GUTINU-46669 format. One record per residue: residue in one letter; x negated, y negated, z negated of N, C-alpha, C, CB in turn. Coordinates in steps of 0.02 Angstrom, whole numbers, plus 50000, padded with zeros to 5 digits. Each point is the difference from the previous one (the first is absolute). Glycine has a CB too. Example, Ala and Ser with C-alpha at 12.3 -4.5 7.8 and 13.67 -1.06 7.14 Angstrom:
BEGIN
ATOM   type    n_xx    n_yy    n_zz   ca_xx   ca_yy   ca_zz    c_xx    c_yy    c_zz   cb_xx   cb_yy   cb_zz
ATOM      a   49340   50284   49610   50045   49941   50000   49955   49940   50000   50095   50059   49938
ATOM      s   49923   49888   50098   49958   49941   49997   50039   49945   49963   49941   50032   50108
END
This chain:
BEGIN
ATOM   type    n_xx    n_yy    n_zz   ca_xx   ca_yy   ca_zz    c_xx    c_yy    c_zz   cb_xx   cb_yy   cb_zz
ATOM      m   49535   50646   50321   50043   49959   49958   50065   49981   50038   49898   49956   49940
ATOM      k   50096   50027   50123   50059   49981   50039   50050   50057   50004   49930   49922   50066
ATOM      q   50045   50139   49940   50043   50058   50004   50040   50010   49936   49919   50053   50080
ATOM      l   50048   49938   49863   50034   50008   49936   50050   49944   49989   49898   50057   49953
ATOM      l   50084   49882   50065   50046   49944   49994   50062   50011   50043   49904   49923   49976
ATOM      s   50085   50104   50084   50056   50014   50045   50047   50052   49971   49926   49971   50097
ATOM      k   50047   50077   49867   50040   50052   49967   50052   49970   49954   49903   50078   50007
ATOM      y   50079   49865   49960   50046   49967   49953   50033   49938   50031   49929   50043   49906
ATOM      k   50064   49951   50160   50030   49944   50037   49977   49932   49973   50100   50073   50023
ATOM      i   49835   49923   49962   49970   49938   49975   49954   49972   50054   50006   50040   49879
ATOM      e   50003   49897   50136   49958   49966   50050   49959   49946   49965   50084   50023   50092
ATOM      l   49852   49975   49923   49955   49949   49973   49968   49961   50056   49979   50071   49899
ATOM      e   50003   49867   50087   49963   49960   50048   49928   50026   50003   50074   49899   49979
ATOM      e   49892   50085   50076   49932   50024   50010   49953   49977   49943   50020   50000   50124
ATOM      k   49988   49938   49854   49959   49975   49945   50012   50039   49936   50002   49886   50052
ATOM      e   50060   50131   49935   50016   50040   49940   49970   50070   50005   50106   49935   49986
ATOM      m   49897   50094   50073   49969   50066   50011   49926   49998   49986   50087   50027   50086
ATOM      d   49880   49921   49938   49928   49993   49989   49984   49993   49926   49989   49946   50113
ATOM      t   50053   50016   49851   49989   49991   49928   50011   50066   49963   50036   49880   50009
ATOM      f   50014   50158   50010   50011   50065   49968   49943   50048   50014   50123   49983   50010
ATOM      q   49850   50014   50050   49943   50044   50016   49940   49982   49956   50041   50012   50118
ATOM      k   49948   49924   49873   49946   49978   49956   50013   50020   49928   49978   49903   50077
ATOM      f   50085   50090   49902   50020   50020   49933   49988   50074   49988   50086   49909   50000
ATOM      l   49928   50132   50051   49989   50072   49995   49927   50015   49985   50095   50021   50079
ATOM      e   49860   49946   49957   49929   50012   49990   49978   49977   49930   49981   49987   50124
ATOM      i   50042   49956   49855   49984   49974   49933   50025   50047   49946   50004   49882   50044
ATOM      f   50058   50141   49965   50030   50045   49951   49961   50065   49994   50112   49949   50024
ATOM      k   49870   50080   50032   49962   50063   49999   49932   49991   49966   50059   50037   50105
ATOM      e   49909   49907   49911   49934   49987   49970   50006   49994   49923   49963   49942   50107
ATOM      k   50086   50018   49871   50008   49990   49928   50023   50064   49966   50027   49880   50021
ATOM      n   50015   50158   50012   50026   50062   49972   49944   50051   49990   50110   49978   50056
ATOM      s   49841   50021   49987   49944   50046   49993   49956   49982   49941   50002   50018   50123
ATOM      q   50002   49919   49854   49959   49976   49945   50034   50010   49932   49949   49917   50078
ATOM      i   50115   50066   49919   50032   50001   49934   50066   50038   49998   49947   49891   49979
ATOM      n   50067   50151   50071   50057   50046   50000   50066   49965   49985   49922   50090   49964
ATOM      l   50098   49866   50081   50063   49964   49992   50060   50045   50012   49943   49896   50036
ATOM      s   50050   50152   50010   50056   50041   50019   49976   50069   50021   50064   49898   50037
ATOM      a   49977   50153   49949   49985   50068   50022   50012   50008   50075   50029   50043   49886
ATOM      i   50006   49909   50144   50014   50002   50072   49941   49971   50037   50125   49989   49979
ATOM      r   49842   50054   50062   49939   49978   50034   50004   50007   50076   49937   50034   49898
ATOM      d   50109   50005   50127   50009   50008   50072   50028   49935   50030   50019   50125   49985
ATOM      d   49954   49853   50071   50021   49937   50031   50075   49997   50011   49889   49993   50055
ATOM      a   50139   50060   49975   50071   50000   50016   50043   49995   49937   49975   50068   50102
ATOM      w   50003   49967   49845   50039   49998   49938   49994   49933   49965   49982   50123   49988
ATOM      i   49960   49845   50015   49992   49933   49972   50048   49952   50036   49879   50023   49970
ATOM      i   50121   49981   50096   50043   49956   50040   50074   50012   49983   49914   49998   50092
ATOM      e   50104   50066   49904   50071   50018   49991   50022   49989   49928   49990   50083   50092
ATOM      k   49972   49944   49860   50023   50000   49930   49984   49937   49962   49986   50122   50003
ATOM      h   49969   49837   50022   49984   49937   49967   50023   49940   50043   49902   50055   49943
ATOM      f   50072   49940   50117   50014   49941   50041   50074   49998   50021   49882   50002   50041
ATOM      i   50141   50051   49991   50069   49999   50026   50050   50000   49943   49963   50061   50101
ATOM      d   50025   49977   49846   50045   50000   49943   50007   49929   49972   49968   50119   49973
ATOM      s   49977   49844   50023   50001   49932   49974   50043   49954   50043   49887   50019   49951
ATOM      i   50105   49985   50115   50034   49952   50043   50071   50022   50020   49888   49966   50043
ATOM      m   50134   50091   49931   50070   50020   50011   50048   49948   49973   49966   50121   49995
ATOM      l   50013   49842   49955   50043   49948   49972   50021   49950   50053   49944   50014   49890
ATOM      n   50011   49972   50158   50017   49952   50054   50059   50023   50042   49880   49967   50003
ATOM      v   50132   50099   49998   50056   50027   50038   50067   49982   49966   49926   50094   50042
ATOM      f   50072   49901   49892   50062   49993   49961   50016   49928   49978   49980   50115   49962
ATOM      i   49969   49842   50035   50012   49933   49974   49947   49952   50028   50052   50047   49895
ATOM      e   49966   49891   50111   49952   49949   50024   49972   49962   49940   50063   49989   50110
ATOM      l   49873   50019   49879   49967   49965   49945   49989   49927   50019   49944   50107   49964
ATOM      e   50064   49850   49986   49990   49928   50011   49968   49968   49939   50099   49998   50077
ATOM      w   49869   49945   49934   49975   49955   49948   49948   50032   49954   50109   49943   50006
ATOM      k   49911   50077   49935   49951   50018   49948   50016   50070   49972   49983   49877   49972
ATOM      v   49968   50168   50033   50009   50070   49979   49948   50019   49949   50049   50028   50112
ATOM      a   49973   50003   49833   49954   50028   49950   49998   50076   50008   50022   49904   49920
ATOM      d   49919   50125   50072   49994   50073   50001   49973   50022   49932   49980   50001   50126
ATOM      m   50054   50047   49844   49984   50022   49932   49962   50065   49998   50101   49941   49962
ATOM      w   49837   50057   50015   49962   50060   49977   49987   50053   50052   50049   49977   49894
ATOM      t   49967   50014   50169   50009   50058   50042   49935   50026   50030   50112   49957   50025
ATOM      g   49847   50069   49932   49941   50036   50024   49952   49956   50039   50068   50101   50002
ATOM      w   49899   49928   50045   49948   49965   50038   50029   49977   50067   49910   50069   49944
ATOM      w   50119   49870   50055   50019   49965   50061   50068   50017   50028   49882   49997   50024
ATOM      f   50152   50055   49952   50063   50020   50031   50059   49986   49954   49939   50088   50063
ATOM      p   50114   49880   49962   50013   49982   50070   49976   49931   50020   50097   50074   49993
ATOM      m   49871   49888   49961   49991   49929   50013   49957   49985   50061   50011   49983   49879
ATOM      i   49931   50049   50128   49957   49983   50057   50034   50015   50067   49900   50022   49928
ATOM      p   50130   50037   50082   50036   50011   50063   50057   49950   50011   49971   50120   49991
ATOM      l   50064   49862   49956   50054   49951   50008   49972   49931   50016   50070   50065   49920
ATOM      a   49873   49918   50051   49969   49935   50015   49975   49997   50072   49966   49991   49879
ATOM      i   50009   50065   50146   49978   50002   50070   50058   49988   50047   49909   50080   49969
ATOM      t   50149   49949   50016   50058   49996   50045   50046   49942   49985   49992   50122   50011
ATOM      n   49994   49840   49936   50040   49941   49984   49953   49941   49984   50095   50073   49955
ATOM      p   49869   49902   50095   49947   49950   49988   50026   49933   49973   49936   50056   50089
ATOM      d   50128   49930   49920   50027   49936   49977   50028   50004   49928   50026   49972   50119
ATOM      v   49969   50086   49851   50026   50010   49932   49941   50000   49951   50099   50067   50043
ATOM      q   49909   49900   49899   49947   49998   49950   50008   50058   49951   49994   49874   50011
ATOM      f   49954   50166   49981   50001   50058   49956   49953   49989   49940   50027   50075   50098
ATOM      i   49996   49944   49843   49958   49997   49941   50002   50069   49966   50020   49874   49985
ATOM      w   49922   50153   50000   49994   50067   49972   49986   49994   49926   49959   50048   50110
ATOM      i   50082   49984   49848   49996   49991   49927   49978   50065   49967   50090   49913   50005
ATOM      d   49858   50082   49954   49976   50058   49963   49955   49975   49943   50006   50075   50103
ATOM      s   49984   49968   49847   49957   49982   49944   49930   50030   50007   50101   49992   49927
ATOM      v   49888   50048   50125   49936   50035   50010   49956   49959   50047   50055   50113   49981
ATOM      w   49893   49858   49990   49956   49955   50038   49969   50033   50061   49976   49940   49894
ATOM      k   50005   50124   50100   49968   50036   50055   50046   50003   50061   49935   50068   49917
ATOM      k   50129   49943   50071   50048   50003   50056   50008   49932   50032   50060   50094   49943
ATOM      l   49943   49854   50016   50009   49933   50026   49940   49980   50043   50069   49970   49900
ATOM      k   49871   50048   50078   49940   49984   50037   50000   50035   50068   49937   49985   49892
ATOM      a   50086   50077   50109   50003   50038   50062   50049   49967   50049   49971   50105   49938
ATOM      i   50088   49875   50037   50049   49966   50043   49969   49937   50031   50094   50045   49928
ATOM      d   49874   49914   50030   49969   49939   50025   49947   50015   50054   50020   49945   49888
ATOM      e   49941   50106   50099   49946   50019   50046   50027   50021   50068   49931   50035   49902
ATOM      f   50119   50007   50098   50025   50026   50063   50045   49952   50036   49991   50113   49953
ATOM      a   50044   49845   50010   50039   49947   50033   49953   49954   50037   50089   50006   49910
ATOM      e   49853   49981   50061   49950   49958   50033   49972   50034   50063   49970   49950   49889
ATOM      k   50015   50115   50106   49973   50036   50057   50050   50005   50057   49928   50066   49923
ATOM      l   50136   49937   50059   50052   50004   50051   50025   49932   50022   50034   50109   49951
ATOM      e   49937   49838   50020   50017   49931   50016   50074   49985   49989   49907   49999   50084
ATOM      l   50119   50026   49860   50070   49988   49981   50003   49937   49957   50027   50124   50007
ATOM      k   50001   49824   50019   50005   49936   49964   50061   49996   49955   49940   49946   50095
ATOM      n   50104   50104   49909   50064   49998   49964   50001   50047   49940   50055   49970   50107
ATOM      v   49886   50048   49866   49996   50046   49944   49961   49968   49942   50004   50098   50079
ATOM      k   50026   49904   49862   49967   49977   49939   50009   50052   49945   50019   49879   50031
ATOM      t   49943   50115   49915   50006   50046   49944   50012   49962   49935   49926   50083   50059
ATOM      l   50106   49950   49894   50014   49971   49935   49986   50052   49946   50087   49922   50049
ATOM      a   49868   50062   49905   49981   50047   49947   50040   49986   49936   49885   50009   50049
ATOM      g   50139   50044   49920   50033   49992   49935   50053   50053   49989   49979   49879   50007
ATOM      r   50043   50128   49931   50052   50047   49982   50068   49969   50016   49928   50050   49909
ATOM      a   50116   49992   50116   50067   49977   50021   50036   49964   49943   50005   50094   50082
ATOM      e   49991   49935   49858   50038   49973   49943   49978   49928   49984   50014   50116   49955
ATOM      e   49924   49867   50062   49974   49934   49985   50010   49952   50060   49915   50052   49922
ATOM      i   50072   49972   50138   50007   49958   50060   50071   49976   50008   49907   50063   50054
ATOM      w   50141   49981   49930   50070   49984   50014   50027   49944   49956   50014   50117   50035
ATOM      q   49952   49867   49911   50022   49945   49958   49971   49933   50024   50008   50079   49903
ATOM      n   49949   49924   50147   49971   49940   50030   50047   49975   50055   49881   50039   49974
ATOM      l   50145   49901   50020   50050   49974   50047   49972   49990   50070   50056   49945   49904
ATOM      e   49878   50058   50103   49970   49995   50066   50016   50062   50042   49908   49929   49953
ATOM      y   50106   50128   50012   50013   50063   50035   50070   50028   49987   49879   50022   49992
ATOM      r   50148   49965   49950   50066   50028   49983   50053   49971   50047   49964   50015   49879
ATOM      e   50074   50030   50151   50054   49982   50046   49977   49954   50056   50079   50013   49905
ATOM      q   49862   50003   50124   49971   49959   50052   49992   50037   50067   49942   49937   49911
ATOM      f   50079   50127   50091   49987   50040   50060   50065   50018   50036   49897   50045   49946
ATOM      d   50100   49953   50120   50058   50017   50042   50008   50076   50007   49985   49892   50062
ATOM      f   49958   50143   49938   50000   50073   50004   49946   50026   49954   50042   49998   50119
ATOM      v   49969   50063   49856   49948   50037   49964   50000   50071   50029   50013   49930   49893
ATOM      t   49927   50098   50116   49993   50069   50022   49962   50040   49949   50004   49964   50120
ATOM      s   50009   50101   49878   49961   50045   49957   50007   50070   50029   50017   49927   49896
ATOM      r   49928   50109   50108   50000   50065   50034   49978   50056   49953   49977   49942   50109
ATOM      a   50069   50103   49876   49984   50062   49963   49966   49985   49933   49990   50060   50109
ATOM      t   50040   49895   49852   49969   49984   49936   50042   50027   49943   49949   49896   50050
ATOM      a   50075   50061   49905   50029   50022   49936   50071   50028   50008   49930   49914   49944
ATOM      f   50093   50119   50002   50069   50023   49993   50046   49940   50013   49967   50090   49916
ATOM      f   50087   49922   50122   50041   49945   50026   50023   49949   49947   50037   50080   50087
ATOM      p   49993   49940   49857   50022   49950   49951   49942   49957   49974   50092   50076   49968
ATOM      t   49850   49954   50022   49941   49963   49979   49978   49951   50053   49964   50097   49930
ATOM      l   50033   49927   50131   49980   49958   50057   50046   49940   50008   49953   50101   50056
ATOM      l   50111   49909   49939   50048   49946   50007   49989   49945   49948   50082   50081   50046
ATOM      e   49903   49940   49892   49990   49950   49947   49939   49956   50014   50053   50078   49918
ATOM      y   49897   49951   50113   49940   49962   50018   50011   49956   50061   49931   50091   49951
ATOM      v   50107   49933   50097   50006   49966   50065   50052   49945   50002   49963   50106   50051
ATOM      i   50097   49908   49924   50056   49954   50009   49985   49929   49974   50076   50098   49989
ATOM      p   49888   49893   49955   49985   49932   49977   49959   49959   50050   50004   50044   49885
ATOM      l   49961   49989   50161   49961   49964   50051   50043   49968   50053   49907   50079   49979
ATOM      l   50150   49952   50035   50041   49979   50057   50040   49937   49987   50006   50119   50032
ATOM      k   50001   49841   50021   50049   49946   49999   50070   50031   50000   49920   49921   50061
ATOM      e   50131   50039   49921   50068   50024   50008   50012   50015   50074   50039   49932   49900
ATOM      w   49992   50125   50112   50014   50026   50067   49938   50027   50035   50095   49920   50007
ATOM      g   49849   50083   49957   49940   50032   50028   50009   50075   50004   49930   49908   49954
ATOM      i   50026   50124   50085   50006   50072   50014   49938   50038   49975   50072   49974   50101
ATOM      f   49940   50080   49864   49947   50046   49980   50004   50061   50045   50002   49960   49880
ATOM      a   49942   50056   50154   49996   50060   50042   49957   50051   49965   50014   49931   50106
ATOM      a   50018   50122   49869   49965   50053   49963   49990   50060   50045   50050   49960   49891
ATOM      y   49887   50056   50124   49984   50059   50038   49999   50060   49952   49931   49933   50085
ATOM      k   50111   50116   49929   50007   50057   49956   50005   50065   50040   50056   49927   49914
ATOM      l   49931   50129   50052   50020   50064   50027   50076   50005   49994   49888   50055   49970
ATOM      d   50141   49989   50068   50073   50007   50000   50021   50039   49937   50003   49998   50128
ATOM      d   50013   49965   49819   50017   50029   49935   50065   49967   49975   49877   50024   49973
ATOM      k   50178   50008   50040   50065   49970   49983   50010   49994   49924   50046   50048   50105
ATOM      e   49925   49997   49857   50007   49997   49927   49964   49938   49972   50009   50126   49995
ATOM      e   49931   49860   50032   49965   49940   49977   50039   49937   50018   49890   50060   50012
ATOM      l   50141   49941   50046   50041   49944   50021   50058   49989   49951   49969   50022   50121
ATOM      k   50064   50032   49859   50055   49995   49951   49976   49973   49934   50056   50096   50056
ATOM      s   49882   49921   49925   49973   49978   49935   49993   49924   49995   49940   50109   49993
ATOM      a   50062   49856   50063   49989   49928   50001   50064   49960   49989   49906   50019   50077
ATOM      k   50151   50015   49916   50064   49966   49996   50004   49948   49944   50052   50102   50047
ATOM      k   49928   49917   49893   50005   49954   49943   49949   49943   50007   50040   50095   49926
ATOM      a   49900   49921   50096   49949   49948   50009   50023   49948   50051   49910   50084   49973
ATOM      l   50120   49938   50081   50026   49953   50049   50052   49954   49970   49978   50084   50090
ATOM      s   50066   49944   49869   50053   49960   49968   49970   49949   49952   50078   50096   50011
ATOM      r   49875   49925   49947   49970   49955   49951   49960   49944   50034   49994   50095   49919
ATOM      l   49976   49921   50137   49956   49952   50034   50036   49960   50054   49906   50077   49977
ATOM      w   50160   49931   50028   50040   49963   50048   49974   50011   50072   50026   49915   49911
ATOM      a   49974   50148   50108   49978   50018   50068   50044   50057   50025   49881   49964   49977
ATOM      k   50118   50047   50089   50040   50054   50028   49963   50031   50059   50107   49944   49963
ATOM      i   49908   50120   50050   49973   50033   50058   50037   49975   50062   49969   50103   49932
ATOM      l   49993   49870   50114   50028   49973   50062   50006   50054   50053   49951   49888   49972
ATOM      k   49994   50147   50038   49998   50054   50050   49949   50052   49977   50033   49921   50094
ATOM      v   49979   50141   49927   49951   50054   49991   49984   50026   50070   50043   50031   49883
ATOM      k   49894   49961   50138   49980   50020   50066   49957   50063   49996   50005   49880   50039
ATOM      n   50020   50174   49989   49964   50064   49999   49964   50010   50066   50084   50048   49919
ATOM      y   49857   49980   50078   49962   50016   50061   49952   50056   49984   50010   49881   50042
ATOM      r   49958   50144   50008   49954   50057   49991   49932   49982   50030   50096   50082   50003
ATOM      i   49853   49927   49956   49931   49989   50023   49965   50068   49999   49998   49879   49957
ATOM      a   49981   50143   50102   49968   50066   50006   50046   50053   49970   49884   49948   49994
ATOM      d   50096   50083   49951   50039   50055   49971   50037   49980   49936   49918   50079   50050
ATOM      q   50091   49856   49939   50027   49978   49936   50058   49951   50009   49887   50016   49950
ATOM      d   50167   49996   50011   50057   49953   50000   49984   49942   49954   50081   50094   50023
ATOM      r   49929   49846   50002   49985   49940   49961   50058   49951   50002   49878   50015   50025
ATOM      t   50119   49936   49930   50055   49953   49993   49972   49931   49986   50075   50091   49957
ATOM      i   49955   49858   50071   49989   49931   49978   50066   49975   49972   49908   49979   50088
ATOM      v   50091   50005   49847   50060   49974   49967   49995   49924   49999   50012   50105   49928
ATOM      l   50038   49862   50101   50002   49927   50003   50047   49975   49946   49975   50000   50124
ATOM      i   49998   49961   49829   50038   49977   49942   50003   49924   50000   49965   50101   49935
ATOM      e   50094   49873   50055   50011   49928   50002   50009   49973   49928   50053   50009   50115
ATOM      k   49914   49935   49871   50008   49967   49935   50059   49952   50003   49875   50011   49976
ATOM      l   50171   49994   49976   50062   49962   50003   49999   49936   49959   50057   50107   50017
ATOM      h   49907   49894   49926   49998   49941   49955   49931   49996   49969   50124   50009   49977
ATOM      k   49863   49936   49990   49937   49992   49964   49992   50055   49948   50006   49875   50018
ATOM      t   49932   50144   49969   49985   50053   49952   49992   49970   49931   49943   50068   50089
ATOM      h   50087   49966   49861   49992   49978   49931   49926   49999   49981   50115   50047   49971
ATOM      l   49866   49903   49990   49928   49991   49983   49972   50057   49958   50020   49878   50004
ATOM      k   50023   50164   49968   49974   50056   49959   49970   50055   50045   50085   49974   49911
ATOM      y   49927   50022   50155   49972   50050   50046   49944   49969   50041   50110   50059   50005
ATOM      p   49835   49977   50007   49985   50066   49973   49982   49996   49926   49962   50036   50113
ATOM      r   50050   50018   49852   49984   50002   49929   49924   50004   49989   50111   50056   49977
ATOM      k   49868   49948   49961   49929   49996   49984   49961   50058   50032   50029   49943   49892
ATOM      v   49904   50047   50109   49955   50048   50033   50015   50072   49978   49912   49910   50006
ATOM      w   50094   50135   50043   50012   50071   49993   50071   50019   49984   49885   50008   49964
ATOM      v   50157   49946   50012   50068   50019   49981   50041   50025   50059   49994   49916   49909
ATOM      p   50005   50050   50150   50039   50027   50056   49978   50070   50022   50016   49883   50037
ATOM      l   49920   50132   49954   49974   50065   50018   50021   50053   49949   49903   49945   50057
ATOM      a   50091   50038   49879   50016   50049   49946   50075   50007   49989   49892   49971   49946
ATOM      n   50145   49976   50066   50072   50000   49986   50038   49965   50056   49977   50002   49876
ATOM      p   50028   50030   50182   50034   49968   50057   50074   49990   49987   49917   50052   50076
ATOM      i   50112   49899   49957   50072   49986   49994   50038   50058   50032   49982   49874   50001
ATOM      k   50057   50162   49960   50040   50055   50028   50055   50020   49953   49900   50040   50062
END
């Protein structure tokens, strides 16, 4: 693990290394039971899941309160929580099985800064306890960009940052232009990097003003009819 981290010029404290090693064993055990990922080789798990997740730390300093949207089984939230112990993370999804797994493994890894929230985005976002309450939001390899923006931006405080982990797809980035305008947000930076044999991107988006209450629209509408 140290050799792979060194390849990407990432340094971790000894305690963090120990937690990642424990996480690797837990992940492999769970993956053998319910097939979370096609990636099963130790080095590839470390590189394509762990290191890819914590690349965000290279580009921005996370603070205060972070929401993670839908992003599969633990990534990027658990690696980010391990490396940012003073930041509070909340994982949002409507699938109870995923939420239970997050709770289980956060407990095994003794992560005190991880919580979960169950519910559909279109409904949660109208609750003032969560709407415009987060300093950062992350999401890794999920929905089409305009759809994703409509779900994410209402969560952010004004001047909050959305970090979208994406493959390097300039056309998809262009497709977000109208959604960004409607949602009062702008692209702050686009950070390109390479993990193993794949070009990847983290798009950092800043929220400029409060989001109109009509966003996100009703259930399934952002998916079926994205802003474009």
